[in-house]
C-alpha positions as CSV (number, residue, x, y, z in Angstrom):
1,M,-13.0,10.4,4.7
2,P,-11.3,7.9,6.7
3,I,-7.7,7.0,6.6
4,F,-6.4,3.5,6.4
5,A,-3.1,2.0,6.9
6,V,-2.1,-0.7,4.6
7,E,0.8,-2.8,5.8
8,Y,2.4,-5.0,3.3
9,T,4.7,-8.0,4.5
10,Y,7.1,-9.2,1.9
11,S,9.1,-12.6,1.8
12,E,12.8,-12.7,1.0
13,A,12.1,-14.9,-1.7
14,T,10.3,-12.7,-3.9
15,S,12.8,-10.0,-3.8
16,D,14.0,-10.4,-7.4
17,A,10.5,-10.6,-8.8
18,R,9.5,-7.3,-6.7
19,D,12.5,-5.4,-8.5
20,E,11.0,-6.5,-12.0
21,V,7.3,-5.5,-10.9
22,R,8.4,-2.4,-8.9
23,P,8.0,0.0,-11.8
24,D,4.5,-1.0,-12.5
25,H,3.6,-1.1,-8.8
26,R,4.8,2.5,-8.5
27,A,3.1,3.8,-11.6
28,W,-0.2,2.4,-10.0
29,L,0.5,3.9,-6.6
30,S,1.4,7.2,-8.5
31,G,-2.1,7.3,-10.1
32,L,-3.5,6.9,-6.8
33,V,-1.6,9.8,-5.3
34,E,-2.7,12.1,-8.1
35,R,-6.3,11.1,-7.4
36,G,-5.7,12.0,-3.7
37,T,-6.6,8.2,-2.6
38,V,-2.8,7.6,-1.4
39,L,-1.7,10.0,1.1
40,T,2.0,8.7,1.4
41,T,3.6,5.4,0.7
42,G,7.0,3.7,1.2
43,P,9.0,0.7,2.1
44,F,10.3,-0.2,5.6
45,A,14.0,0.5,6.0
46,D,14.6,-3.2,6.5
47,G,12.9,-4.3,3.4
48,S,10.3,-6.6,5.2
49,G,7.3,-4.7,3.7
50,A,5.8,-1.2,3.2
51,L,3.4,1.3,4.7
52,I,0.7,3.0,2.5
53,L,-1.9,5.5,3.9
54,V,-5.1,5.8,1.9
55,T,-8.4,7.4,2.0
56,A,-11.4,5.3,1.5
57,E,-15.0,5.0,2.4
58,D,-14.5,1.8,4.4
59,V,-12.1,-1.2,4.7
60,A,-13.8,-3.3,2.1
61,A,-13.1,-0.4,-0.5
62,V,-9.5,-0.5,0.5
63,R,-9.2,-4.4,0.2
64,S,-10.9,-4.3,-3.3
65,L,-8.6,-1.4,-4.5
66,F,-5.5,-3.3,-3.4
67,T,-6.4,-6.4,-5.3
68,N,-5.3,-4.0,-8.5
69,D,-1.8,-3.5,-7.0
70,P,0.5,-5.1,-9.6
71,F,2.5,-6.6,-6.5
72,A,-0.6,-8.3,-5.3
73,K,-1.6,-9.5,-8.7
74,A,1.7,-11.1,-9.2
75,G,1.6,-12.7,-5.7
76,L,4.5,-10.8,-4.3
77,V,2.9,-9.6,-1.1
78,E,3.1,-12.1,1.5
79,A,0.7,-10.6,4.0
80,A,-1.4,-7.4,3.9
81,R,-3.1,-5.8,6.9
82,F,-5.8,-3.1,6.4
83,T,-6.5,-1.0,9.3
84,E,-8.6,2.2,9.8
85,W,-6.3,4.7,11.4
86,T,-7.5,8.0,13.4
87,P,-4.7,10.8,13.3
88,V,-4.9,13.0,16.2
89,M,-2.1,15.3,15.8
90,G,0.3,16.2,12.8
91,A,0.1,16.3,9.1
92,F,-2.9,14.2,8.6
93,S,-5.1,15.2,11.5
């Protein structure tokens, strides 16, 4: 199944709100990890966003799935980029 990189960009202005919603966001992601949909996830060290690697049939399925993210529902994602990724070497190849 294809792998997709989901890149979130956050605004400094939503930092406090993200802190409040983060437990729900992480619980939602945890469920996707348990189902094998999310391969790995984590914030960028500078706090500007996050990277989430997911498996899905196509980019439309990924976009649809991520409308359910509590961060997205609360309007806390400044921008999201969904890109199919082809690993060549390493853990995900």
